[in-house]
C-alpha positions, 0 to 999 in steps of 0.5 A, spaced: 499 500 500 505 505 501 507 504 494 501 505 491 497 511 488 490 514 491 487 510 486 490 504 486 489 505 493 481 506 492 481 500 488 484 496 494 479 498 498 473 497 493 476 489 492 476 489 499 469 491 500 468 485 495 471 480 499 467 483 505 460 482 501 462 475 499 465 473 506 460 477 510 466 479 514 471 485 515 477 485 515 480 490 520 487 489 520 487 491 513 482 497 513 486 499 518 493 500 514 489 502 508 484 508 510 491 510 514 495 510 507 489 513 503 489 518 509 497 520 508 495 521 501 490 525 501 492 529 507 498 534 503 493 535 497 488 537 502 493 542 504 492 545 497 485 544 495 481 544 501 475 545 498 476 540 494 478 534 498 475 536 505 469 532 504 474 526 502 479 526 508 474 526 513 470 520 511 477 516 511 479 519 517 472 518 520 472 511 518 479 510 521 477 512 527 471 508 527 475 502 526 481 503 531 476 505 537 471 499 536 476 494 533 482 494 535 482 491 541 481 484 536 485 485 531 490 479 534 484 475 534 476 476 532 474 472 538 478 474 544 480 482 547 488 484 547 489 490 551 495 491 548 493 492 542 487 497 544 491 501 547 496 502 541 490 503 537 487 507 541 493 512 541 493 511 534 486 514 535 488 520 538 494 522 532 487 522 527 483 526 532 487 530 538 481 531 542 477 524 541 474 523 549 473 516 549 479 513 545 483 518 552 478 515 557 479 508 555 486 509 555 486 511 561 482 505 564 487 500 561 492 504 565 489 503 571 488 496 569 495 495 569 497 500 575 500 505 570 497 511 574 501 516 572 499 515 564 491 514 568 491 521 571 494 524 565 489 520 560 483 522 565 484 528 564 485 529 557 478 525 556 475 531 560 478 536 557 476 533 551 469 533 553 469 540 555 473 543 549 467 539 544 461 537 548 458 535 541 464 530 539 461 524 536 465 520 541 463 524 548 463 521 555 457 518 557 454 521 564 457 515 568 464 515 564 464 523 566 462 521 573 468 514 573 473 519 569 473 523 576 473 518 580 479 514 577 482 521 576 482 522 583 484 515 585 490 516 581 492 521 584 491 519 591 495 512 589 501 516 587 501 520 593 500 514 597 507 511 593 510 519 595 508 518 602 511 512 603 518 513 599 519 520 603 517 516 610 523 511 608 529 518 608 532 520 613 533 527 612 526 527 612 527 527 619 529 536 618 521 537 615 517 541 619 511 538 617 508 530 617 507 525 612 507 519 617 498 519 617 497 516 610 491 512 613 486 517 610 489 516 603 487 509 604 480 510 606 479 513 600 482 509 595 478 504 598 472 507 598 473 509 592 475 502 589 469 499 591 464 504 589 467 503 581 467 495 582 461 495 584 458 500 579 463 497 573 457 493 569 451 495 566 445 490 567 440 491 561 433 487 561 426 489 558 426 493 566 431 498 565 438 498 566 442 498 572 449 498 574 452 491 578 459 489 579 463 483 575 462 478 580 454 479 579 454 478 572 458 472 573 453 470 578 448 471 574 450 467 568 452 461 572 445 461 575 443 460 567 435 462 568 430 459 565 428 462 557 432 468 558 438 470 553 444 472 557 449 477 552 456 478 557 461 482 554 467 480 559 474 483 559 476 477 555 471 475 550 464 475 548 459 469 550 452 469 549 449 463 554 442 460 554 440 456 560 445 450 559 448 452 551 454 457 550 457 460 543 463 464 543 462 471 539 466 475 535 466 482 536 462 483 530 456 478 532 456 481 539 455 489 537 451 485 532 447 481 537 446 487 542 442 491 537 438 486 535 436 484 542 436 492 544 433 496 539 429 491 535 422 489 535 417 485 530 413 491 528 421 495 529 426 490 525 433 492 523 435 493 516 442 494 514 441 502 515 442 501 523 448 498 522 451 504 517 452 509 521 459 510 518 461 504 514 456 503 508 454 496 510 452 492 503 445 489 503 448 482 501 454 483 507 448 484 512 445 480 510 450 473 510 453 476 518 446 476 521 445 469 517 452 467 520 450 470 528 443 466 527 446 459 525 452 460 529 447 460 536 442 455 532 448 450 531 450 450 539 443 449 542 440 456 542 432 456 539 431 461 532 430 467 537 434 472 530 427 472 526 427 474 519 422 479 515 421 485 510 422 492 512 421 498 508 423 494 502 429 490 506 431 484 508 430 485 516 431 482 523 429 482 529 430 479 536 423 474 539 420 478 544 419 472 547 425 470 550 427 475 557 433 478 556 440 480 560 446 484 557 452 485 560 457 490 558 463 495 562 461 501 563 468 504 561 467 501 554 460 503 552 461 508 545 454 511 544 
């Protein structure tokens, strides 16, 4: 791709789209590399003729950032999340969209998980600053993420202060200080209280009755309990699993997000066409049909009843989740992208 002209890259893009239509699966690794190269070709052209290339480069940038944020975590394997690759892709997203709040927020969350509190503090500060900078940004934080960002930011600072106080107390020269850093119990208390809150409210649990927050332990207990005639879609920290009574299916990132949309946003009266999945990428009808069929067949092959139904809506093939089944959709508050 690096030696290709813009016209040759456009041809590669078309071939890639044709391949994705045929297989019903997206090649996100190639998509990301392709859009990076297209962006590099377009940038100098847009500087010279902004009126001609403005929309073109914005569309390429939008597609690139979308793939980096939504699917970077699955680049190594489509079935398992990879925090390291996710961090790399989120950093790339910030290169192409410097004030992206959700990219900065998720980098802060990943740093916090790794106990890299200095980096976490900076990322959460940036996420909140970006949110204030452009409140209409496409990838803005929801209200709970804004609360969490402040809590993570506070705890990161407390962890840093706690470690600094420990080191200070070990120095012999501290005897000359006129102030005391001996009492760090209050820091432990604040850290503990904040951690407990974040753990208790780490996941969303969405049912027909609405949305509540819960802990990871509560999610796992629910999955193990296997309530009757109930679909559980669980976006855990490594994989996406669909559970129905004693049946289980591990899903790809695409399949998990598609099933989530069907469960939460479709009804028999208002089924979902491909338009519901074409917010950034214009999905071909055949690709949409194949993706939905593969998802439905995967569930059936794993012993699930036919929960995804097919119909016609607005002169197109459409799908909806059978409302006779109850459901729980479980996913991390920190990973929601509105």
